[in-house]
C-alpha positions as CSV (number, residue, x, y, z in Angstrom):
1,M,34.3,18.9,23.9
2,N,31.5,21.3,26.3
3,K,28.3,19.4,27.1
4,P,25.1,20.9,25.9
5,E,23.6,23.6,27.4
6,E,20.8,21.9,28.8
7,E,22.5,19.0,30.6
8,K,24.4,21.8,32.9
9,K,21.4,23.6,34.1
10,T,20.9,22.5,37.9
11,Q,17.8,21.0,38.5
12,S,16.1,24.1,40.4
13,Q,17.1,25.8,37.3
14,I,15.0,22.9,34.7
15,L,12.0,23.6,37.7
16,T,12.0,27.4,37.4
17,E,12.3,27.3,34.0
18,L,9.1,24.7,33.7
19,A,6.9,27.2,35.5
20,A,7.9,29.7,33.2
21,D,4.8,29.8,31.6
22,C,2.4,29.9,34.9
23,E,1.0,33.4,36.3
24,M,2.4,34.1,39.5
25,F,0.7,36.8,41.7
26,H,0.3,37.8,45.4
27,T,-2.4,38.6,47.6
28,P,-2.6,41.7,49.8
29,E,-1.6,39.5,52.3
30,N,1.5,38.4,50.2
31,D,0.7,35.2,50.4
32,C,2.4,34.0,47.0
33,Y,0.2,32.0,44.0
34,A,0.7,30.3,41.0
35,V,-2.0,30.1,38.1
36,I,-1.3,26.6,36.5
37,S,-3.1,24.7,33.4
38,V,-4.5,21.6,33.5
39,D,-6.4,19.7,30.8
40,G,-7.2,22.7,29.2
41,H,-8.4,24.7,32.4
42,S,-6.7,27.0,34.9
43,E,-5.8,26.6,38.2
44,N,-4.8,28.7,41.2
45,W,-2.2,27.4,43.7
46,R,-0.1,28.6,46.5
47,V,3.2,28.3,45.6
48,R,3.9,26.4,49.2
49,S,1.1,24.0,48.6
50,Q,1.3,20.4,48.1
51,G,-0.5,20.6,45.0
52,F,1.4,22.8,43.0
53,R,5.0,20.9,44.3
54,R,3.4,18.0,42.9
55,W,2.3,19.4,39.5
56,L,5.7,21.1,39.5
57,T,7.3,17.5,40.3
58,R,5.3,15.9,37.8
59,Q,6.5,18.6,35.2
60,F,10.2,17.7,36.1
61,Y,9.7,13.5,35.5
62,W,7.9,14.3,32.0
63,E,10.6,16.7,31.3
64,T,13.8,14.3,32.4
65,G,12.3,10.9,33.5
66,K,13.5,11.2,37.2
67,P,12.3,12.9,40.3
68,P,13.6,15.9,41.5
69,G,15.8,16.3,45.0
70,G,13.8,17.9,48.0
71,Q,16.6,20.9,48.0
72,A,16.4,21.3,44.3
73,L,12.4,21.8,44.7
74,S,12.5,23.6,48.0
75,D,15.3,26.4,46.3
76,A,13.2,26.6,42.7
77,L,9.8,27.2,45.2
78,N,12.1,30.1,47.0
79,V,12.3,31.5,43.3
80,L,9.0,31.4,42.2
81,E,7.1,32.9,45.8
82,A,10.0,36.0,44.9
83,R,8.6,36.1,41.3
84,A,5.4,36.3,42.6
85,Q,6.1,38.7,45.3
86,F,8.0,41.1,42.9
87,E,7.0,40.8,39.3
88,G,3.8,39.5,40.0
89,E,-0.1,41.3,40.5
90,E,-1.4,41.6,43.3
91,H,-5.3,39.9,43.4
92,S,-7.3,38.9,46.0
93,V,-7.9,34.7,46.7
94,H,-11.5,33.4,47.4
95,I,-13.1,30.8,48.4
96,R,-16.4,29.1,47.1
97,V,-18.1,32.5,46.4
98,E,-17.4,36.1,45.7
99,G,-19.3,38.8,44.1
100,H,-17.8,41.2,41.5
101,A,-19.4,44.6,40.1
102,D,-22.8,43.4,39.3
103,E,-22.1,40.0,39.2
104,I,-21.7,36.6,41.5
105,Y,-19.6,34.1,41.3
106,I,-19.8,30.1,42.8
107,D,-17.1,27.9,42.7
108,L,-18.5,24.4,41.5
109,C,-15.4,22.9,43.0
110,N,-15.4,19.8,40.2
111,D,-11.9,18.7,38.7
112,N,-12.8,21.2,35.4
113,W,-12.8,24.1,37.9
114,E,-16.4,25.5,36.6
115,V,-17.9,28.3,37.8
116,V,-21.4,29.9,37.8
117,K,-21.5,33.3,37.2
118,I,-24.6,34.9,38.4
119,S,-25.7,38.4,36.6
120,T,-29.0,40.2,36.1
121,D,-29.7,38.2,32.9
122,G,-29.7,34.6,34.9
123,W,-26.8,32.6,35.3
124,T,-24.4,30.1,33.4
125,I,-21.3,27.7,34.3
126,I,-18.2,29.3,32.7
127,N,-14.6,27.6,32.0
128,E,-12.7,31.1,33.1
129,S,-13.7,33.3,35.6
130,P,-12.6,37.0,36.9
131,I,-12.3,35.6,40.5
132,K,-9.7,33.9,41.6
133,F,-10.9,31.0,43.6
134,I,-8.9,28.4,45.2
135,R,-9.5,25.7,47.1
136,A,-9.2,23.8,50.4
137,K,-9.1,20.3,52.1
138,G,-12.5,18.5,52.3
139,M,-14.4,20.9,50.2
140,L,-16.8,18.6,47.9
141,P,-17.8,19.8,44.4
142,L,-21.4,21.1,43.8
143,P,-23.3,19.7,41.2
144,S,-24.0,20.8,37.9
145,P,-27.4,23.3,39.0
146,E,-30.4,22.6,36.4
147,P,-33.1,25.2,35.4
148,G,-36.9,24.8,35.9
149,G,-36.8,23.7,39.5
150,S,-38.3,25.3,42.7
151,L,-37.2,26.1,45.9
152,I,-40.8,24.4,46.7
153,L,-38.9,21.2,46.3
154,L,-36.3,22.3,49.6
155,R,-39.3,22.5,51.8
156,Q,-40.0,18.9,51.8
157,F,-36.5,18.1,53.1
158,M,-36.5,20.8,56.4
159,N,-38.5,19.9,59.4
160,L,-39.6,23.7,60.4
161,Q,-42.6,24.8,61.7
162,D,-44.7,27.2,60.0
163,E,-44.4,29.7,56.8
164,T,-42.6,32.5,59.4
165,S,-39.5,29.6,59.8
166,W,-39.4,28.8,56.4
167,K,-39.0,32.1,55.1
168,L,-36.1,33.3,57.5
169,V,-34.1,30.0,56.8
170,V,-34.5,30.4,52.9
171,G,-33.4,34.5,53.6
172,A,-30.4,33.1,55.6
173,L,-29.7,30.9,52.8
174,V,-30.2,33.1,49.6
175,A,-28.0,35.7,52.2
176,S,-24.9,33.4,52.0
177,L,-24.6,33.9,48.0
178,R,-24.9,37.5,47.8
179,G,-20.9,37.2,48.2
180,R,-20.6,40.1,50.7
181,G,-21.5,40.7,54.2
182,P,-23.3,40.7,56.4
183,Y,-24.5,37.8,56.8
184,P,-27.0,36.6,59.2
185,I,-25.7,34.2,61.8
186,L,-28.6,31.1,61.4
187,V,-29.5,29.6,65.2
188,V,-30.9,26.6,65.1
189,Q,-32.4,25.1,68.3
190,G,-34.7,22.5,69.5
191,E,-34.9,19.2,70.8
192,Q,-33.2,15.9,70.5
193,G,-34.6,14.4,67.4
194,S,-36.0,17.5,65.8
195,A,-33.3,17.1,62.7
196,K,-31.1,19.9,63.7
197,S,-27.8,18.9,62.2
198,T,-29.7,17.8,59.5
199,L,-31.2,21.6,58.4
200,G,-27.2,22.6,59.2
201,R,-26.1,19.9,56.4
202,I,-28.8,20.1,54.0
203,I,-27.9,24.5,53.9
204,R,-24.3,23.2,53.7
205,S,-24.8,20.8,51.0
206,L,-26.3,23.8,48.6
207,I,-23.7,26.4,48.9
208,D,-20.8,24.6,50.4
209,P,-20.7,21.0,50.8
210,S,-17.4,19.6,52.7
211,S,-16.3,16.5,53.9
212,A,-16.6,17.9,57.4
213,P,-20.6,19.8,56.8
214,L,-20.6,20.3,61.1
215,R,-17.7,20.9,63.3
216,T,-17.6,20.8,67.2
217,K,-17.0,23.8,69.0
218,P,-13.6,25.2,68.4
219,R,-11.0,25.5,71.1
220,E,-9.8,29.1,70.5
221,E,-9.9,31.7,67.9
222,R,-6.9,30.3,66.2
223,D,-9.3,27.3,64.9
224,L,-12.2,29.1,63.8
225,M,-9.9,31.5,62.0
226,I,-8.4,27.9,60.3
227,A,-11.9,26.9,59.7
228,A,-12.8,30.3,58.3
229,R,-9.8,30.5,55.8
230,N,-11.1,26.9,54.7
231,G,-14.6,27.0,53.9
232,W,-17.5,29.8,52.9
233,I,-19.9,28.2,55.5
234,L,-19.2,27.7,58.9
235,G,-21.5,25.5,60.9
236,F,-21.4,24.3,64.5
237,D,-23.1,20.9,65.8
238,N,-24.9,20.6,69.1
239,L,-23.4,23.2,71.4
240,S,-24.3,23.9,74.7
241,G,-24.0,27.5,75.3
242,I,-21.6,29.6,73.3
243,P,-18.6,31.1,75.2
244,N,-18.0,34.9,75.6
245,W,-15.3,34.9,72.9
246,L,-16.6,32.6,70.1
247,S,-19.7,34.8,70.8
248,D,-17.5,38.0,69.9
249,A,-15.4,36.3,67.2
250,L,-18.9,35.1,65.8
251,C,-19.8,38.5,65.6
252,R,-16.6,39.8,63.7
253,L,-17.6,36.8,60.7
254,S,-20.9,38.0,60.6
255,T,-20.7,41.7,60.2
256,G,-16.6,42.3,59.4
257,G,-13.4,42.6,61.7
258,G,-9.8,41.2,61.3
259,F,-8.6,37.8,62.8
260,S,-4.9,37.9,63.7
261,T,-2.3,35.1,65.3
262,R,1.1,34.8,65.4
263,Q,2.1,32.5,62.3
264,L,3.5,28.8,63.4
265,Y,7.3,28.5,64.4
266,T,8.1,32.3,64.4
267,D,7.7,35.0,66.6
268,A,7.6,37.6,64.7
269,E,5.4,37.5,61.6
270,E,1.7,38.1,62.0
271,V,-1.1,36.2,59.9
272,I,-4.0,38.5,59.5
273,F,-7.9,37.4,58.2
274,D,-9.9,39.8,57.3
275,A,-13.7,38.3,56.0
276,Q,-17.2,38.0,56.0
277,R,-18.7,34.3,56.6
278,P,-22.0,33.0,56.5
279,C,-22.5,31.0,60.0
280,M,-25.0,28.2,61.4
281,V,-24.8,27.1,64.8
282,N,-27.2,24.7,66.5
283,G,-28.1,22.9,70.0
284,I,-31.1,22.6,72.5
285,D,-30.4,25.3,75.1
286,D,-31.0,28.9,74.1
287,L,-27.9,30.0,72.5
288,A,-28.2,33.4,71.7
289,V,-28.0,35.1,74.8
290,R,-26.0,38.0,74.3
291,D,-27.2,41.4,72.8
292,D,-24.3,41.7,70.3
293,F,-24.8,38.1,68.7
294,R,-28.2,38.3,69.1
295,D,-28.6,41.5,67.3
296,R,-27.0,39.7,64.0
297,A,-29.0,36.3,64.5
298,I,-32.1,34.8,62.9
299,I,-33.4,32.4,65.7
300,V,-35.3,29.0,64.1
301,N,-36.5,26.3,66.4
302,L,-37.2,23.1,65.5
303,P,-40.3,20.8,66.3
304,T,-39.8,17.3,67.5
305,I,-40.2,15.2,64.9
306,P,-43.2,12.5,65.8
307,E,-41.9,8.8,65.2
308,E,-44.3,8.1,62.6
309,K,-43.2,10.5,60.3
310,R,-39.4,9.8,60.4
311,Q,-37.5,8.7,57.4
312,D,-34.5,6.4,56.8
313,E,-31.2,8.2,56.5
314,N,-30.5,6.2,53.1
315,T,-33.7,7.3,51.8
316,F,-33.7,10.7,52.9
317,W,-30.2,11.8,51.5
318,Q,-30.9,9.7,48.2
319,E,-34.0,12.0,47.8
320,F,-32.1,15.0,48.8
321,E,-29.3,14.5,46.4
322,Q,-32.1,13.6,43.4
323,A,-33.4,17.2,44.0
324,R,-30.5,18.8,44.7
325,P,-29.3,20.0,41.3
326,K,-32.8,21.6,40.6
327,I,-33.1,23.1,44.1
328,L,-29.5,24.8,43.4
329,G,-30.8,26.0,39.9
330,A,-33.8,27.7,41.5
331,L,-31.5,29.4,44.4
332,L,-29.7,30.8,41.5
333,E,-32.3,32.2,39.7
334,V,-33.5,33.5,42.8
335,V,-29.9,34.8,43.4
336,S,-30.0,36.8,39.7
337,K,-34.1,38.7,40.2
338,A,-32.1,39.7,43.9
339,I,-29.4,41.3,41.4
340,L,-31.9,42.9,39.6
341,N,-33.9,44.7,41.7
342,L,-31.5,45.5,44.6
343,P,-30.9,49.0,43.3
344,S,-34.7,49.9,43.4
345,I,-35.1,48.6,46.9
346,Q,-36.0,51.3,49.8
347,L,-36.7,50.8,53.2
348,K,-38.0,52.7,55.5
349,N,-36.9,51.0,58.8
350,L,-33.8,49.5,58.8
351,P,-32.2,46.8,61.1
352,R,-28.6,46.9,61.9
353,M,-28.2,44.0,59.2
354,A,-29.6,46.6,56.9
355,D,-27.9,45.4,53.5
356,F,-28.7,41.6,54.4
357,A,-32.2,43.4,54.8
358,K,-32.6,44.9,51.2
359,W,-30.7,42.0,49.9
360,I,-33.8,39.4,50.3
361,A,-36.6,42.2,50.0
362,S,-35.0,42.4,46.4
363,A,-35.3,38.1,46.4
364,E,-39.3,38.5,47.3
365,P,-40.1,38.6,44.1
366,A,-38.4,35.9,42.7
367,L,-39.7,34.0,46.0
368,E,-43.2,34.6,45.1
369,W,-43.7,35.9,48.9
370,E,-46.3,38.8,49.2
371,K,-44.3,42.1,49.4
372,G,-42.4,42.9,53.1
373,S,-43.4,39.5,54.4
374,F,-39.6,39.0,54.7
375,L,-39.1,41.6,56.4
376,E,-41.9,41.2,58.5
377,A,-41.0,37.7,59.5
378,Y,-37.5,39.0,60.2
379,Y,-38.6,41.9,62.7
380,G,-40.4,39.4,64.4
381,N,-37.9,37.1,65.0
382,R,-35.9,39.9,66.8
383,E,-38.4,41.1,69.2
384,A,-38.8,37.5,70.1
385,A,-35.0,37.2,70.2
386,V,-35.1,40.3,72.5
387,E,-37.7,38.6,74.9
388,I,-35.0,36.0,75.5
389,G,-32.0,38.1,75.5
390,I,-34.1,40.1,79.2
391,E,-35.7,37.0,80.2
392,A,-31.6,35.3,80.5
393,S,-30.5,37.8,81.9
394,P,-30.3,38.7,85.8
395,I,-29.1,42.3,85.4
396,A,-32.1,43.5,82.7
397,Q,-34.6,41.5,85.3
398,A,-33.3,43.4,88.4
399,I,-33.2,46.7,86.4
400,I,-37.0,45.8,85.3
401,A,-37.6,45.0,88.8
402,L,-36.4,48.8,90.0
403,R,-37.7,50.7,87.4
404,E,-41.2,49.5,86.7
405,P,-42.6,51.2,90.3
406,M,-41.0,54.3,89.8
407,E,-42.5,57.4,87.6
408,S,-39.6,59.6,87.4
409,D,-36.2,58.6,86.0
410,W,-33.4,56.5,88.1
411,E,-30.1,58.6,88.2
412,G,-27.0,58.0,89.8
413,T,-23.5,56.5,89.7
414,I,-23.1,52.9,88.7
415,T,-21.9,51.8,92.2
416,E,-25.4,53.4,94.1
417,L,-27.1,51.5,90.9
418,L,-25.0,48.0,91.9
419,D,-26.0,48.6,95.6
420,E,-29.9,49.2,94.7
421,L,-30.3,45.9,92.2
422,E,-29.4,43.8,94.7
423,E,-32.3,44.8,97.0
424,Y,-34.1,42.8,93.5
425,V,-32.1,39.7,93.1
426,P,-32.3,36.4,95.4
427,V,-29.2,35.6,97.1
428,K,-28.0,32.6,94.9
429,I,-28.1,34.9,91.9
430,L,-26.0,37.3,93.7
431,G,-23.4,34.4,94.2
432,I,-23.3,33.6,89.9
433,K,-20.4,34.3,88.1
434,A,-22.5,36.3,85.8
435,W,-23.5,38.9,88.1
436,P,-21.3,41.5,88.9
437,K,-19.3,42.0,92.0
438,N,-18.2,45.6,91.1
439,A,-19.0,48.8,89.5
440,Q,-16.6,48.1,86.6
441,A,-17.8,45.2,85.4
442,L,-22.0,46.1,85.9
443,S,-21.0,49.0,83.6
444,N,-19.7,46.5,80.8
445,K,-22.7,44.2,80.9
446,L,-25.3,47.6,80.8
447,R,-23.2,49.2,77.5
448,R,-24.0,45.3,76.3
449,L,-27.9,45.2,77.0
450,A,-28.5,48.8,76.7
451,P,-29.9,48.3,73.2
452,S,-32.2,45.1,74.8
453,L,-33.7,47.6,77.7
454,R,-34.2,50.3,75.2
455,T,-36.6,48.0,72.6
456,V,-38.4,47.0,75.5
457,G,-38.5,50.7,77.0
458,Y,-36.0,51.6,79.4
459,P,-33.5,53.9,77.6
460,M,-30.1,54.6,79.3
461,E,-27.7,57.4,79.0
462,F,-24.3,57.0,80.3
463,D,-21.5,59.1,81.2
464,I,-23.7,62.3,82.6
465,R,-21.7,64.5,84.3
466,E,-22.9,67.4,86.2
467,G,-20.9,71.1,86.4
468,H,-17.3,70.3,87.0
469,S,-17.8,67.0,88.9
470,R,-15.3,64.3,88.0
471,K,-18.4,61.5,89.3
472,R,-20.0,59.7,86.4
473,K,-23.6,59.2,86.3
474,L,-26.1,56.6,84.7
475,R,-29.8,57.7,84.0
476,I,-32.2,55.2,83.3
477,E,-35.2,56.2,82.0
478,K,-38.6,55.1,81.4
479,D,-40.9,54.9,78.1
480,A,-44.3,53.9,79.2
481,E,-45.4,53.3,75.7
482,K,-42.8,50.4,75.6
483,S,-42.9,49.2,78.5
484,V,-44.9,46.3,78.7
485,R,-43.7,44.2,81.8
486,T,-44.9,44.5,85.6
487,V,-43.0,43.2,88.7
488,R,-45.1,41.4,91.3
489,K,-44.1,39.6,94.8
490,D,-45.2,36.2,95.5
491,D,-46.3,35.7,99.4
492,N,-42.3,35.1,100.1
493,G,-41.4,38.2,98.8
494,N,-39.6,37.0,95.7
495,N,-39.8,38.8,92.4
496,H,-41.9,37.7,89.4
497,F,-42.0,39.0,85.9
498,I,-45.3,39.0,84.4
499,E,-46.1,40.1,80.6
500,D,-49.1,42.0,80.0
501,D,-50.8,41.9,77.2
502,A,-49.3,44.3,74.8
503,D,-50.7,46.4,72.3
504,D,-48.7,45.3,69.1
505,D,-49.0,49.2,67.9
506,L,-46.5,49.8,70.7
507,L,-44.2,47.9,69.8
508,I,-41.0,49.5,68.8
509,F,-40.6,47.1,65.9
510,P,-42.7,47.9,62.5
511,K,-45.3,45.3,62.1
512,S,-47.0,46.2,59.0
513,Q,-45.8,45.8,55.7
514,D,-46.9,49.7,55.1
515,E,-44.5,50.5,57.5
516,I,-41.3,48.6,56.2
517,W,-41.4,49.3,52.8
518,E,-41.3,52.9,51.3
519,T,-41.2,52.0,47.6
520,S,-40.7,49.1,46.0
521,V,-39.9,46.7,43.0
């Protein structure tokens, strides 16, 4: 007598049938996912993830009363991946925040997989989202936002120096909820005891809470890529400096640029990650010294907290947790108004982070800020950042020393420039690693310094050729209206760079709100 058909099925066949009702899909990177139903809501899990394996094992146990074999489970996962790859639709997956049309969605990361939908009409909590959100280890839930709050509630928890610093931090906070970049890199600096780490933890807990809110400096680009795949906001704590490779990588995360690495245990398959992320770094030292990094940065310096104003950790975080739902609700209201106002915003003088600048300008009415006040603070911050970079660069200082007394343009080869610059630099500087030892090294550094030098009145023109000559020359001009530094020699003949009193009207950054705005909401 033949056995019933069900008893003839292998474990792997039963497992694949148990997943028959799951929506299978793949990403543009060919990662395979399943949408499973749990307690009345949908969850998105990678087919090879521990979460999906456990769900499938539970389904099998409920069906048969026994666990599946390891090989049967592996065979079933292979089949389900094939279904996702060749039969399923293609969808991008996202973590925590994503924009869709004129709406922004935020994964609350709670057990019910609820999502906040933000639109021009306000915000609401929904159970089903058009965005395929995924979860990573360490992600913590956001509280359910509450209406009726104000961002002013947040101010008391931040050790900020002045109103300008407040606007810059809020600008970075609102930018992180836009759902698409570019995103500024928030650089927080201050002495020990200035609550740098606390500020980072507050920001992370309002947008993307994690069991590891702040990380140490990554060892290599692969570590940074993994962190970006598994979280929305990247925060790095107590840095004593930013190496060049990390500076470049953070710039790519800020404004866009792909990462690629070899997949573990293979020689051929490449893992590609191309996304933008809000980033934060903090430390005691000046961290934004490279021009391209500084051009994407918001730099906030924190004052030291006097001993009489210090608060114990438990009390501080208890009070913050009580206020967090209303602060989050207020933040969502600001984002809703920003979505509404954005189409009508036109700015005259757009910085490099133009989309970011327009986004925060569109949020100003909801923040009850004076029109143009954020961009005024932002331009001032960038101006100060340029000053830091110029002061930190021995090459920039040497070029200013060379050009300052000259009335006409300097023109020559990079090799000739290197020889001349060495006359203006102390011997101990010539021996440091940062000083270029050949023309190619100097050329590379000059191209990075060019935007900052142009800002302070020393524009450069590269690759000038005369006639049929193969020799390429460089021209360094001098804009007297923007040049505000002079070089003086002390009694020992050493160069000193002294700030002259500069007229604000001569600075390259727009200073008045009328200059910033063309039309407004």
